[in-house]
Backbone atoms as SQL, in Angstrom:
CREATE TABLE atoms (id INTEGER PRIMARY KEY, chain TEXT, resi INTEGER, resn TEXT, atom TEXT, x REAL, y REAL, z REAL);
INSERT INTO atoms VALUES
  (1, 'A', 1, 'MET', 'N', -126.385, -86.440, -129.405),
  (2, 'A', 1, 'MET', 'CA', -125.626, -85.338, -128.862),
  (3, 'A', 1, 'MET', 'C', -124.694, -84.725, -129.901),
  (4, 'A', 2, 'SER', 'N', -124.097, -85.546, -130.777),
  (5, 'A', 2, 'SER', 'CA', -123.143, -84.996, -131.746),
  (6, 'A', 2, 'SER', 'C', -123.813, -84.027, -132.711),
  (7, 'A', 3, 'GLY', 'N', -125.094, -84.246, -133.016),
  (8, 'A', 3, 'GLY', 'CA', -125.801, -83.321, -133.888),
  (9, 'A', 3, 'GLY', 'C', -125.889, -81.930, -133.289),
  (10, 'A', 4, 'ARG', 'N', -126.123, -81.858, -131.986),
  (11, 'A', 4, 'ARG', 'CA', -126.196, -80.563, -131.300),
  (12, 'A', 4, 'ARG', 'C', -124.824, -79.901, -131.267),
  (13, 'A', 5, 'ILE', 'N', -123.765, -80.667, -131.071),
  (14, 'A', 5, 'ILE', 'CA', -122.407, -80.117, -131.079),
  (15, 'A', 5, 'ILE', 'C', -122.099, -79.491, -132.441),
  (16, 'A', 6, 'LEU', 'N', -122.426, -80.199, -133.516),
  (17, 'A', 6, 'LEU', 'CA', -122.170, -79.684, -134.858),
  (18, 'A', 6, 'LEU', 'C', -122.970, -78.405, -135.104),
  (19, 'A', 7, 'GLU', 'N', -124.209, -78.391, -134.638),
  (20, 'A', 7, 'GLU', 'CA', -125.040, -77.183, -134.766),
  (21, 'A', 7, 'GLU', 'C', -124.418, -76.017, -134.005),
  (22, 'A', 8, 'LEU', 'N', -123.975, -76.261, -132.775),
  (23, 'A', 8, 'LEU', 'CA', -123.361, -75.196, -131.973),
  (24, 'A', 8, 'LEU', 'C', -122.112, -74.638, -132.644),
  (25, 'A', 9, 'LEU', 'N', -121.280, -75.503, -133.177),
  (26, 'A', 9, 'LEU', 'CA', -120.059, -75.053, -133.855),
  (27, 'A', 9, 'LEU', 'C', -120.388, -74.162, -135.046),
  (28, 'A', 10, 'ASN', 'N', -121.283, -74.617, -135.901),
  (29, 'A', 10, 'ASN', 'CA', -121.619, -73.851, -137.106),
  (30, 'A', 10, 'ASN', 'C', -122.343, -72.547, -136.789),
  (31, 'A', 11, 'ARG', 'N', -123.301, -72.603, -135.885),
  (32, 'A', 11, 'ARG', 'CA', -124.049, -71.388, -135.546),
  (33, 'A', 11, 'ARG', 'C', -123.159, -70.380, -134.835),
  (34, 'A', 12, 'ASN', 'N', -122.275, -70.846, -133.960),
  (35, 'A', 12, 'ASN', 'CA', -121.366, -69.945, -133.279),
  (36, 'A', 12, 'ASN', 'C', -120.487, -69.183, -134.275),
  (37, 'A', 13, 'LEU', 'N', -119.957, -69.888, -135.259),
  (38, 'A', 13, 'LEU', 'CA', -119.090, -69.258, -136.252),
  (39, 'A', 13, 'LEU', 'C', -119.837, -68.183, -137.042),
  (40, 'A', 14, 'GLN', 'N', -121.024, -68.522, -137.549),
  (41, 'A', 14, 'GLN', 'CA', -121.754, -67.607, -138.420),
  (42, 'A', 14, 'GLN', 'C', -122.619, -66.594, -137.674),
  (43, 'A', 15, 'GLU', 'N', -123.319, -67.038, -136.633),
  (44, 'A', 15, 'GLU', 'CA', -124.332, -66.202, -135.995),
  (45, 'A', 15, 'GLU', 'C', -123.843, -65.452, -134.763),
  (46, 'A', 16, 'VAL', 'N', -122.667, -65.809, -134.255),
  (47, 'A', 16, 'VAL', 'CA', -122.071, -65.044, -133.159),
  (48, 'A', 16, 'VAL', 'C', -120.905, -64.230, -133.714),
  (49, 'A', 17, 'PHE', 'N', -119.862, -64.888, -134.164),
  (50, 'A', 17, 'PHE', 'CA', -118.674, -64.160, -134.618),
  (51, 'A', 17, 'PHE', 'C', -118.816, -63.577, -136.014),
  (52, 'A', 18, 'GLY', 'N', -119.677, -64.139, -136.842),
  (53, 'A', 18, 'GLY', 'CA', -119.881, -63.610, -138.183),
  (54, 'A', 18, 'GLY', 'C', -121.015, -62.611, -138.292),
  (55, 'A', 19, 'GLU', 'N', -121.739, -62.378, -137.211),
  (56, 'A', 19, 'GLU', 'CA', -122.927, -61.522, -137.235),
  (57, 'A', 19, 'GLU', 'C', -122.581, -60.064, -136.963),
  (58, 'A', 20, 'GLY', 'N', -122.963, -59.191, -137.876),
  (59, 'A', 20, 'GLY', 'CA', -122.711, -57.763, -137.722),
  (60, 'A', 20, 'GLY', 'C', -123.789, -57.023, -136.965),
  (61, 'A', 21, 'ASP', 'N', -124.985, -57.570, -136.872),
  (62, 'A', 21, 'ASP', 'CA', -126.092, -56.926, -136.173),
  (63, 'A', 21, 'ASP', 'C', -126.034, -57.294, -134.680),
  (64, 'A', 22, 'ALA', 'N', -125.834, -56.294, -133.839),
  (65, 'A', 22, 'ALA', 'CA', -125.634, -56.538, -132.404),
  (66, 'A', 22, 'ALA', 'C', -126.827, -57.222, -131.748),
  (67, 'A', 23, 'ALA', 'N', -128.039, -56.840, -132.096),
  (68, 'A', 23, 'ALA', 'CA', -129.232, -57.441, -131.477),
  (69, 'A', 23, 'ALA', 'C', -129.381, -58.909, -131.863),
  (70, 'A', 24, 'ARG', 'N', -129.144, -59.222, -133.125),
  (71, 'A', 24, 'ARG', 'CA', -129.221, -60.633, -133.553),
  (72, 'A', 24, 'ARG', 'C', -128.122, -61.461, -132.896),
  (73, 'A', 25, 'ARG', 'N', -126.903, -60.905, -132.843),
  (74, 'A', 25, 'ARG', 'CA', -125.788, -61.614, -132.206),
  (75, 'A', 25, 'ARG', 'C', -126.114, -61.901, -130.738),
  (76, 'A', 26, 'ARG', 'N', -126.623, -60.906, -130.023),
  (77, 'A', 26, 'ARG', 'CA', -126.938, -61.086, -128.602),
  (78, 'A', 26, 'ARG', 'C', -128.029, -62.144, -128.400),
  (79, 'A', 27, 'ALA', 'N', -129.033, -62.143, -129.259),
  (80, 'A', 27, 'ALA', 'CA', -130.108, -63.141, -129.146),
  (81, 'A', 27, 'ALA', 'C', -129.552, -64.555, -129.319),
  (82, 'A', 28, 'VAL', 'N', -128.618, -64.731, -130.244),
  (83, 'A', 28, 'VAL', 'CA', -128.024, -66.055, -130.468),
  (84, 'A', 28, 'VAL', 'C', -127.130, -66.439, -129.294),
  (85, 'A', 29, 'ILE', 'N', -126.386, -65.494, -128.748),
  (86, 'A', 29, 'ILE', 'CA', -125.560, -65.773, -127.565),
  (87, 'A', 29, 'ILE', 'C', -126.456, -66.232, -126.415),
  (88, 'A', 30, 'GLU', 'N', -127.566, -65.576, -126.210),
  (89, 'A', 30, 'GLU', 'CA', -128.512, -65.970, -125.148),
  (90, 'A', 30, 'GLU', 'C', -129.016, -67.393, -125.369),
  (91, 'A', 31, 'GLU', 'N', -129.233, -67.741, -126.631),
  (92, 'A', 31, 'GLU', 'CA', -129.746, -69.071, -126.969),
  (93, 'A', 31, 'GLU', 'C', -128.677, -70.158, -126.863),
  (94, 'A', 32, 'LEU', 'N', -127.458, -69.877, -127.336),
  (95, 'A', 32, 'LEU', 'CA', -126.435, -70.910, -127.463),
  (96, 'A', 32, 'LEU', 'C', -125.544, -71.095, -126.246),
  (97, 'A', 33, 'TYR', 'N', -125.322, -70.039, -125.459),
  (98, 'A', 33, 'TYR', 'CA', -124.332, -70.071, -124.386),
  (99, 'A', 33, 'TYR', 'C', -124.961, -70.087, -123.002),
  (100, 'A', 34, 'THR', 'N', -124.291, -70.736, -122.051),
  (101, 'A', 34, 'THR', 'CA', -124.707, -70.689, -120.656),
  (102, 'A', 34, 'THR', 'C', -124.374, -69.312, -120.074),
  (103, 'A', 35, 'ASP', 'N', -125.017, -68.960, -118.966),
  (104, 'A', 35, 'ASP', 'CA', -124.746, -67.678, -118.304),
  (105, 'A', 35, 'ASP', 'C', -123.280, -67.525, -117.931),
  (106, 'A', 36, 'ASP', 'N', -122.676, -68.625, -117.507),
  (107, 'A', 36, 'ASP', 'CA', -121.296, -68.591, -117.016),
  (108, 'A', 36, 'ASP', 'C', -120.293, -69.136, -118.039),
  (109, 'A', 37, 'CYS', 'N', -120.595, -68.956, -119.314),
  (110, 'A', 37, 'CYS', 'CA', -119.711, -69.461, -120.365),
  (111, 'A', 37, 'CYS', 'C', -118.318, -68.842, -120.234),
  (112, 'A', 38, 'VAL', 'N', -117.327, -69.538, -120.785),
  (113, 'A', 38, 'VAL', 'CA', -115.947, -69.064, -120.746),
  (114, 'A', 38, 'VAL', 'C', -115.375, -69.137, -122.156),
  (115, 'A', 39, 'LEU', 'N', -114.791, -68.045, -122.610),
  (116, 'A', 39, 'LEU', 'CA', -114.162, -67.961, -123.919),
  (117, 'A', 39, 'LEU', 'C', -112.670, -67.725, -123.714),
  (118, 'A', 40, 'TYR', 'N', -111.846, -68.615, -124.266),
  (119, 'A', 40, 'TYR', 'CA', -110.393, -68.470, -124.239),
  (120, 'A', 40, 'TYR', 'C', -109.932, -68.114, -125.653),
  (121, 'A', 41, 'VAL', 'N', -109.292, -66.974, -125.800),
  (122, 'A', 41, 'VAL', 'CA', -108.736, -66.528, -127.084),
  (123, 'A', 41, 'VAL', 'C', -107.342, -65.966, -126.811),
  (124, 'A', 42, 'PRO', 'N', -106.528, -65.776, -127.852),
  (125, 'A', 42, 'PRO', 'CA', -105.155, -65.313, -127.617),
  (126, 'A', 42, 'PRO', 'C', -105.036, -64.025, -126.798),
  (127, 'A', 43, 'VAL', 'N', -106.023, -63.131, -126.881),
  (128, 'A', 43, 'VAL', 'CA', -105.923, -61.849, -126.163),
  (129, 'A', 43, 'VAL', 'C', -106.457, -61.902, -124.741),
  (130, 'A', 44, 'GLY', 'N', -107.025, -63.042, -124.316),
  (131, 'A', 44, 'GLY', 'CA', -107.498, -63.115, -122.939),
  (132, 'A', 44, 'GLY', 'C', -108.575, -64.153, -122.719),
  (133, 'A', 45, 'ILE', 'N', -109.104, -64.138, -121.509),
  (134, 'A', 45, 'ILE', 'CA', -110.176, -65.039, -121.094),
  (135, 'A', 45, 'ILE', 'C', -111.388, -64.180, -120.768),
  (136, 'A', 46, 'PHE', 'N', -112.536, -64.541, -121.315),
  (137, 'A', 46, 'PHE', 'CA', -113.760, -63.778, -121.143),
  (138, 'A', 46, 'PHE', 'C', -114.821, -64.680, -120.523),
  (139, 'A', 47, 'VAL', 'N', -115.440, -64.221, -119.431),
  (140, 'A', 47, 'VAL', 'CA', -116.402, -65.027, -118.693),
  (141, 'A', 47, 'VAL', 'C', -117.780, -64.361, -118.748),
  (142, 'A', 48, 'GLY', 'N', -118.780, -65.136, -119.126),
  (143, 'A', 48, 'GLY', 'CA', -120.155, -64.663, -119.149),
  (144, 'A', 48, 'GLY', 'C', -120.585, -64.164, -120.520),
  (145, 'A', 49, 'ARG', 'N', -121.898, -64.126, -120.702),
  (146, 'A', 49, 'ARG', 'CA', -122.468, -63.713, -121.993),
  (147, 'A', 49, 'ARG', 'C', -122.135, -62.272, -122.350),
  (148, 'A', 50, 'ASP', 'N', -122.152, -61.365, -121.358),
  (149, 'A', 50, 'ASP', 'CA', -121.850, -59.961, -121.648),
  (150, 'A', 50, 'ASP', 'C', -120.433, -59.802, -122.184),
  (151, 'A', 51, 'ALA', 'N', -119.480, -60.481, -121.553),
  (152, 'A', 51, 'ALA', 'CA', -118.083, -60.386, -121.992),
  (153, 'A', 51, 'ALA', 'C', -117.912, -61.001, -123.379),
  (154, 'A', 52, 'LEU', 'N', -118.552, -62.131, -123.618),
  (155, 'A', 52, 'LEU', 'CA', -118.498, -62.771, -124.937),
  (156, 'A', 52, 'LEU', 'C', -119.092, -61.858, -125.997),
  (157, 'A', 53, 'ASP', 'N', -120.240, -61.272, -125.703),
  (158, 'A', 53, 'ASP', 'CA', -120.910, -60.383, -126.645),
  (159, 'A', 53, 'ASP', 'C', -120.029, -59.179, -126.978),
  (160, 'A', 54, 'LYS', 'N', -119.427, -58.578, -125.976),
  (161, 'A', 54, 'LYS', 'CA', -118.545, -57.422, -126.216),
  (162, 'A', 54, 'LYS', 'C', -117.348, -57.829, -127.065),
  (163, 'A', 55, 'PHE', 'N', -116.713, -58.956, -126.719),
  (164, 'A', 55, 'PHE', 'CA', -115.563, -59.405, -127.495),
  (165, 'A', 55, 'PHE', 'C', -115.950, -59.665, -128.948),
  (166, 'A', 56, 'ALA', 'N', -117.030, -60.421, -129.173),
  (167, 'A', 56, 'ALA', 'CA', -117.455, -60.751, -130.538),
  (168, 'A', 56, 'ALA', 'C', -117.813, -59.487, -131.317),
  (169, 'A', 57, 'GLY', 'N', -118.490, -58.545, -130.674),
  (170, 'A', 57, 'GLY', 'CA', -118.849, -57.288, -131.343),
  (171, 'A', 57, 'GLY', 'C', -117.644, -56.444, -131.680),
  (172, 'A', 58, 'ASP', 'N', -116.719, -56.334, -130.728),
  (173, 'A', 58, 'ASP', 'CA', -115.495, -55.560, -130.976),
  (174, 'A', 58, 'ASP', 'C', -114.670, -56.190, -132.097),
  (175, 'A', 59, 'LEU', 'N', -114.565, -57.510, -132.097),
  (176, 'A', 59, 'LEU', 'CA', -113.818, -58.205, -133.144),
  (177, 'A', 59, 'LEU', 'C', -114.483, -57.988, -134.498),
  (178, 'A', 60, 'ARG', 'N', -115.784, -58.125, -134.545),
  (179, 'A', 60, 'ARG', 'CA', -116.522, -57.950, -135.805),
  (180, 'A', 60, 'ARG', 'C', -116.321, -56.535, -136.349),
  (181, 'A', 61, 'ALA', 'N', -116.301, -55.558, -135.466),
  (182, 'A', 61, 'ALA', 'CA', -116.145, -54.159, -135.885),
  (183, 'A', 61, 'ALA', 'C', -114.789, -53.897, -136.535),
  (184, 'A', 62, 'THR', 'N', -113.758, -54.688, -136.194),
  (185, 'A', 62, 'THR', 'CA', -112.440, -54.476, -136.793),
  (186, 'A', 62, 'THR', 'C', -112.378, -54.953, -138.239),
  (187, 'A', 63, 'HIS', 'N', -113.239, -55.894, -138.605),
  (188, 'A', 63, 'HIS', 'CA', -113.249, -56.457, -139.955),
  (189, 'A', 63, 'HIS', 'C', -114.702, -56.712, -140.398),
  (190, 'A', 64, 'PRO', 'N', -115.513, -55.669, -140.537),
  (191, 'A', 64, 'PRO', 'CA', -116.940, -55.879, -140.817),
  (192, 'A', 64, 'PRO', 'C', -117.222, -56.548, -142.162),
  (193, 'A', 65, 'HIS', 'N', -116.298, -56.481, -143.082),
  (194, 'A', 65, 'HIS', 'CA', -116.511, -57.066, -144.411),
  (195, 'A', 65, 'HIS', 'C', -115.975, -58.497, -144.528),
  (196, 'A', 66, 'PHE', 'N', -115.362, -59.001, -143.475),
  (197, 'A', 66, 'PHE', 'CA', -114.815, -60.362, -143.517),
  (198, 'A', 66, 'PHE', 'C', -115.920, -61.404, -143.351),
  (199, 'A', 67, 'ALA', 'N', -115.719, -62.535, -143.999),
  (200, 'A', 67, 'ALA', 'CA', -116.622, -63.682, -143.857),
  (201, 'A', 67, 'ALA', 'C', -115.874, -64.798, -143.144),
  (202, 'A', 68, 'TYR', 'N', -116.581, -65.522, -142.287),
  (203, 'A', 68, 'TYR', 'CA', -116.020, -66.696, -141.618),
  (204, 'A', 68, 'TYR', 'C', -116.435, -67.924, -142.407),
  (205, 'A', 69, 'THR', 'N', -115.453, -68.724, -142.805),
  (206, 'A', 69, 'THR', 'CA', -115.705, -69.883, -143.651),
  (207, 'A', 69, 'THR', 'C', -115.130, -71.139, -143.005),
  (208, 'A', 70, 'PRO', 'N', -115.976, -72.171, -142.815),
  (209, 'A', 70, 'PRO', 'CA', -115.435, -73.423, -142.283),
  (210, 'A', 70, 'PRO', 'C', -114.373, -73.985, -143.217),
  (211, 'A', 71, 'ARG', 'N', -113.350, -74.575, -142.638),
  (212, 'A', 71, 'ARG', 'CA', -112.294, -75.231, -143.410),
  (213, 'A', 71, 'ARG', 'C', -112.364, -76.713, -143.069),
  (214, 'A', 72, 'GLY', 'N', -113.225, -77.399, -143.771),
  (215, 'A', 72, 'GLY', 'CA', -113.482, -78.807, -143.485),
  (216, 'A', 72, 'GLY', 'C', -114.746, -78.949, -142.659),
  (217, 'A', 73, 'GLU', 'N', -115.052, -80.177, -142.339),
  (218, 'A', 73, 'GLU', 'CA', -116.263, -80.477, -141.577),
  (219, 'A', 73, 'GLU', 'C', -115.994, -80.358, -140.075),
  (220, 'A', 74, 'PRO', 'N', -116.986, -79.871, -139.320),
  (221, 'A', 74, 'PRO', 'CA', -116.827, -79.870, -137.866),
  (222, 'A', 74, 'PRO', 'C', -116.795, -81.311, -137.357),
  (223, 'A', 75, 'GLN', 'N', -116.157, -81.503, -136.221),
  (224, 'A', 75, 'GLN', 'CA', -116.043, -82.840, -135.631),
  (225, 'A', 75, 'GLN', 'C', -116.569, -82.805, -134.197),
  (226, 'A', 76, 'ALA', 'N', -117.283, -83.873, -133.820),
  (227, 'A', 76, 'ALA', 'CA', -117.833, -83.976, -132.468),
  (228, 'A', 76, 'ALA', 'C', -117.336, -85.244, -131.800),
  (229, 'A', 77, 'LEU', 'N', -117.112, -85.152, -130.501),
  (230, 'A', 77, 'LEU', 'CA', -116.736, -86.302, -129.684),
  (231, 'A', 77, 'LEU', 'C', -117.387, -86.112, -128.320),
  (232, 'A', 78, 'HIS', 'N', -118.365, -86.954, -128.023),
  (233, 'A', 78, 'HIS', 'CA', -119.125, -86.864, -126.775),
  (234, 'A', 78, 'HIS', 'C', -119.748, -85.476, -126.650),
  (235, 'A', 79, 'ASN', 'N', -119.389, -84.700, -125.624),
  (236, 'A', 79, 'ASN', 'CA', -119.974, -83.370, -125.443),
  (237, 'A', 79, 'ASN', 'C', -119.020, -82.254, -125.889),
  (238, 'A', 80, 'ALA', 'N', -118.090, -82.572, -126.777),
  (239, 'A', 80, 'ALA', 'CA', -117.120, -81.595, -127.259),
  (240, 'A', 80, 'ALA', 'C', -117.049, -81.631, -128.780),
  (241, 'A', 81, 'GLY', 'N', -116.456, -80.586, -129.344),
  (242, 'A', 81, 'GLY', 'CA', -116.296, -80.552, -130.792),
  (243, 'A', 81, 'GLY', 'C', -115.258, -79.530, -131.201),
  (244, 'A', 82, 'ARG', 'N', -114.894, -79.588, -132.485),
  (245, 'A', 82, 'ARG', 'CA', -113.930, -78.627, -133.013),
  (246, 'A', 82, 'ARG', 'C', -114.281, -78.297, -134.455),
  (247, 'A', 83, 'LEU', 'N', -113.908, -77.088, -134.850),
  (248, 'A', 83, 'LEU', 'CA', -114.173, -76.610, -136.202),
  (249, 'A', 83, 'LEU', 'C', -113.033, -75.695, -136.630),
  (250, 'A', 84, 'ALA', 'N', -112.373, -76.036, -137.722),
  (251, 'A', 84, 'ALA', 'CA', -111.352, -75.163, -138.311),
  (252, 'A', 84, 'ALA', 'C', -112.058, -74.165, -139.221),
  (253, 'A', 85, 'TRP', 'N', -111.553, -72.931, -139.272),
  (254, 'A', 85, 'TRP', 'CA', -112.200, -71.889, -140.057),
  (255, 'A', 85, 'TRP', 'C', -111.159, -70.899, -140.581),
  (256, 'A', 86, 'GLY', 'N', -111.587, -70.103, -141.534),
  (257, 'A', 86, 'GLY', 'CA', -110.772, -69.016, -142.064),
  (258, 'A', 86, 'GLY', 'C', -111.606, -67.759, -142.102),
  (259, 'A', 87, 'SER', 'N', -110.962, -66.599, -142.067),
  (260, 'A', 87, 'SER', 'CA', -111.672, -65.326, -142.133),
  (261, 'A', 87, 'SER', 'C', -110.904, -64.358, -143.008),
  (262, 'A', 88, 'GLY', 'N', -111.647, -63.717, -143.891),
  (263, 'A', 88, 'GLY', 'CA', -111.075, -62.731, -144.788),
  (264, 'A', 88, 'GLY', 'C', -112.161, -62.192, -145.689),
  (265, 'A', 89, 'PRO', 'N', -111.808, -61.323, -146.617),
  (266, 'A', 89, 'PRO', 'CA', -112.805, -60.810, -147.552),
  (267, 'A', 89, 'PRO', 'C', -113.466, -61.967, -148.303),
  (268, 'A', 90, 'ARG', 'N', -114.782, -61.888, -148.448),
  (269, 'A', 90, 'ARG', 'CA', -115.546, -62.951, -149.100),
  (270, 'A', 90, 'ARG', 'C', -114.947, -63.298, -150.467),
  (271, 'A', 91, 'GLY', 'N', -114.719, -64.593, -150.696),
  (272, 'A', 91, 'GLY', 'CA', -114.205, -65.073, -151.968),
  (273, 'A', 91, 'GLY', 'C', -112.697, -64.997, -152.115),
  (274, 'A', 92, 'GLU', 'N', -112.005, -64.474, -151.099),
  (275, 'A', 92, 'GLU', 'CA', -110.556, -64.363, -151.157),
  (276, 'A', 92, 'GLU', 'C', -109.900, -65.295, -150.146),
  (277, 'A', 93, 'ARG', 'N', -108.595, -65.431, -150.263),
  (278, 'A', 93, 'ARG', 'CA', -107.826, -66.230, -149.301),
  (279, 'A', 93, 'ARG', 'C', -107.990, -65.620, -147.909),
  (280, 'A', 94, 'PRO', 'N', -108.175, -66.446, -146.874),
  (281, 'A', 94, 'PRO', 'CA', -108.345, -65.903, -145.517),
  (282, 'A', 94, 'PRO', 'C', -107.128, -65.106, -145.058),
  (283, 'A', 95, 'ASP', 'N', -107.382, -64.010, -144.350),
  (284, 'A', 95, 'ASP', 'CA', -106.296, -63.258, -143.718),
  (285, 'A', 95, 'ASP', 'C', -105.816, -63.966, -142.470),
  (286, 'A', 96, 'TYR', 'N', -106.705, -64.713, -141.838),
  (287, 'A', 96, 'TYR', 'CA', -106.305, -65.515, -140.697),
  (288, 'A', 96, 'TYR', 'C', -107.179, -66.755, -140.605),
  (289, 'A', 97, 'THR', 'N', -106.652, -67.758, -139.945),
  (290, 'A', 97, 'THR', 'CA', -107.369, -69.019, -139.766),
  (291, 'A', 97, 'THR', 'C', -107.394, -69.347, -138.282),
  (292, 'A', 98, 'GLY', 'N', -108.288, -70.226, -137.909),
  (293, 'A', 98, 'GLY', 'CA', -108.382, -70.588, -136.508),
  (294, 'A', 98, 'GLY', 'C', -108.994, -71.961, -136.317),
  (295, 'A', 99, 'LEU', 'N', -109.016, -72.370, -135.085),
  (296, 'A', 99, 'LEU', 'CA', -109.619, -73.636, -134.700),
  (297, 'A', 99, 'LEU', 'C', -110.410, -73.389, -133.429),
  (298, 'A', 100, 'ASP', 'N', -111.722, -73.616, -133.486),
  (299, 'A', 100, 'ASP', 'CA', -112.569, -73.485, -132.306),
  (300, 'A', 100, 'ASP', 'C', -112.763, -74.852, -131.680),
  (301, 'A', 101, 'VAL', 'N', -112.635, -74.907, -130.370),
  (302, 'A', 101, 'VAL', 'CA', -112.919, -76.114, -129.605),
  (303, 'A', 101, 'VAL', 'C', -113.989, -75.736, -128.592),
  (304, 'A', 102, 'ILE', 'N', -115.066, -76.520, -128.533),
  (305, 'A', 102, 'ILE', 'CA', -116.151, -76.214, -127.605),
  (306, 'A', 102, 'ILE', 'C', -116.437, -77.409, -126.698),
  (307, 'A', 103, 'ILE', 'N', -116.989, -77.099, -125.539),
  (308, 'A', 103, 'ILE', 'CA', -117.522, -78.109, -124.633),
  (309, 'A', 103, 'ILE', 'C', -118.942, -77.681, -124.293),
  (310, 'A', 104, 'ARG', 'N', -119.848, -78.601, -124.442),
  (311, 'A', 104, 'ARG', 'CA', -121.260, -78.319, -124.229),
  (312, 'A', 104, 'ARG', 'C', -121.655, -78.659, -122.798),
  (313, 'A', 105, 'GLY', 'N', -122.487, -77.797, -122.186),
  (314, 'A', 105, 'GLY', 'CA', -123.105, -78.097, -120.900),
  (315, 'A', 105, 'GLY', 'C', -124.326, -78.958, -121.148),
  (316, 'A', 106, 'ASP', 'N', -125.366, -78.839, -120.329),
  (317, 'A', 106, 'ASP', 'CA', -126.586, -79.629, -120.524),
  (318, 'A', 106, 'ASP', 'C', -127.159, -79.441, -121.925),
  (319, 'A', 107, 'LYS', 'N', -127.425, -78.205, -122.286),
  (320, 'A', 107, 'LYS', 'CA', -128.011, -77.926, -123.602),
  (321, 'A', 107, 'LYS', 'C', -127.309, -76.784, -124.324),
  (322, 'A', 108, 'SER', 'N', -126.446, -76.073, -123.626),
  (323, 'A', 108, 'SER', 'CA', -125.831, -74.871, -124.179),
  (324, 'A', 108, 'SER', 'C', -124.318, -74.981, -124.179),
  (325, 'A', 109, 'LEU', 'N', -123.710, -74.066, -124.905),
  (326, 'A', 109, 'LEU', 'CA', -122.261, -74.005, -125.004),
  (327, 'A', 109, 'LEU', 'C', -121.685, -73.449, -123.701),
  (328, 'A', 110, 'ARG', 'N', -120.797, -74.179, -123.081),
  (329, 'A', 110, 'ARG', 'CA', -120.239, -73.788, -121.789),
  (330, 'A', 110, 'ARG', 'C', -118.832, -73.208, -121.922),
  (331, 'A', 111, 'PHE', 'N', -118.043, -73.724, -122.845),
  (332, 'A', 111, 'PHE', 'CA', -116.630, -73.379, -122.942),
  (333, 'A', 111, 'PHE', 'C', -116.241, -73.316, -124.409),
  (334, 'A', 112, 'MET', 'N', -115.485, -72.311, -124.775),
  (335, 'A', 112, 'MET', 'CA', -114.966, -72.223, -126.135),
  (336, 'A', 112, 'MET', 'C', -113.534, -71.721, -126.076),
  (337, 'A', 113, 'CYS', 'N', -112.677, -72.365, -126.846),
  (338, 'A', 113, 'CYS', 'CA', -111.291, -71.956, -126.978),
  (339, 'A', 113, 'CYS', 'C', -111.014, -71.788, -128.463),
  (340, 'A', 114, 'SER', 'N', -110.443, -70.666, -128.838),
  (341, 'A', 114, 'SER', 'CA', -110.155, -70.415, -130.239),
  (342, 'A', 114, 'SER', 'C', -108.686, -70.070, -130.410),
  (343, 'A', 115, 'SER', 'N', -108.004, -70.807, -131.276),
  (344, 'A', 115, 'SER', 'CA', -106.624, -70.473, -131.606),
  (345, 'A', 115, 'SER', 'C', -106.632, -69.814, -132.982),
  (346, 'A', 116, 'ILE', 'N', -105.745, -68.879, -133.186),
  (347, 'A', 116, 'ILE', 'CA', -105.739, -68.095, -134.420),
  (348, 'A', 116, 'ILE', 'C', -104.330, -68.057, -134.989),
  (349, 'A', 117, 'GLN', 'N', -104.243, -68.182, -136.312),
  (350, 'A', 117, 'GLN', 'CA', -102.967, -68.025, -136.997),
  (351, 'A', 117, 'GLN', 'C', -103.151, -66.968, -138.077),
  (352, 'A', 118, 'TRP', 'N', -102.344, -65.906, -138.005),
  (353, 'A', 118, 'TRP', 'CA', -102.457, -64.809, -138.940),
  (354, 'A', 118, 'TRP', 'C', -101.580, -65.032, -140.156),
  (355, 'A', 119, 'ARG', 'N', -102.011, -64.477, -141.265),
  (356, 'A', 119, 'ARG', 'CA', -101.245, -64.506, -142.500),
  (357, 'A', 119, 'ARG', 'C', -100.415, -63.237, -142.621),
  (358, 'A', 120, 'HIS', 'N', -100.650, -62.256, -141.755),
  (359, 'A', 120, 'HIS', 'CA', -99.940, -60.975, -141.806),
  (360, 'A', 120, 'HIS', 'C', -98.435, -61.165, -141.605),
  (361, 'A', 121, 'ASP', 'N', -97.690, -60.122, -141.906),
  (362, 'A', 121, 'ASP', 'CA', -96.247, -60.190, -141.700),
  (363, 'A', 121, 'ASP', 'C', -95.922, -60.172, -140.203),
  (364, 'A', 122, 'ALA', 'N', -94.675, -60.306, -139.873),
  (365, 'A', 122, 'ALA', 'CA', -94.243, -60.458, -138.479),
  (366, 'A', 122, 'ALA', 'C', -94.413, -59.195, -137.642),
  (367, 'A', 123, 'SER', 'N', -94.770, -58.062, -138.248),
  (368, 'A', 123, 'SER', 'CA', -94.885, -56.825, -137.487),
  (369, 'A', 123, 'SER', 'C', -96.157, -56.770, -136.644),
  (370, 'A', 124, 'GLY', 'N', -97.085, -57.679, -136.842),
  (371, 'A', 124, 'GLY', 'CA', -98.307, -57.689, -136.061),
  (372, 'A', 124, 'GLY', 'C', -99.404, -56.892, -136.739),
  (373, 'A', 125, 'CYS', 'N', -100.580, -56.967, -136.172),
  (374, 'A', 125, 'CYS', 'CA', -101.742, -56.304, -136.751),
  (375, 'A', 125, 'CYS', 'C', -102.578, -55.739, -135.631),
  (376, 'A', 126, 'SER', 'N', -102.565, -54.414, -135.458),
  (377, 'A', 126, 'SER', 'CA', -103.305, -53.814, -134.368),
  (378, 'A', 126, 'SER', 'C', -104.809, -53.962, -134.542),
  (379, 'A', 127, 'SER', 'N', -105.294, -54.053, -135.762),
  (380, 'A', 127, 'SER', 'CA', -106.734, -54.143, -135.971),
  (381, 'A', 127, 'SER', 'C', -107.308, -55.498, -135.587),
  (382, 'A', 128, 'CYS', 'N', -106.494, -56.542, -135.478),
  (383, 'A', 128, 'CYS', 'CA', -107.025, -57.832, -135.069),
  (384, 'A', 128, 'CYS', 'C', -106.365, -58.332, -133.788),
  (385, 'A', 129, 'ALA', 'N', -105.770, -57.427, -133.050),
  (386, 'A', 129, 'ALA', 'CA', -105.228, -57.692, -131.722),
  (387, 'A', 129, 'ALA', 'C', -104.110, -58.735, -131.717),
  (388, 'A', 130, 'ARG', 'N', -103.410, -58.851, -132.806),
  (389, 'A', 130, 'ARG', 'CA', -102.283, -59.792, -132.856),
  (390, 'A', 130, 'ARG', 'C', -101.087, -59.182, -132.155),
  (391, 'A', 131, 'PRO', 'N', -100.464, -59.918, -131.268),
  (392, 'A', 131, 'PRO', 'CA', -99.264, -59.376, -130.630),
  (393, 'A', 131, 'PRO', 'C', -98.124, -59.222, -131.634),
  (394, 'A', 132, 'ALA', 'N', -97.337, -58.197, -131.442),
  (395, 'A', 132, 'ALA', 'CA', -96.203, -57.960, -132.345),
  (396, 'A', 132, 'ALA', 'C', -95.085, -58.926, -132.073);
């Protein structure tokens, strides 16, 4: 089971949130997530594949040149896992970092929670939905 958790963490980072092509991103969401998946992020709670797809696409559009890079190895425990990551221009220091926590259903990703820490100044960043 831990092998599948590690796969879900890595593929979610690169092929869902890191994917700029909407059709490829949607195909991976269909493969990796349950119909009733739940995504918890600082800006809200999103339920279902359509909501996840819209959120991931909208987020990607704000920073199309950013790369998502794992920060350390993903970790699995039973049917859950976590992965720390950074995002910013490829080869540069991340503009923001985060930690994804997932819970797997039978075979697909059921729940994901992502916490984010920005490197921006205290005034906030409208392009990445950071509260001021």
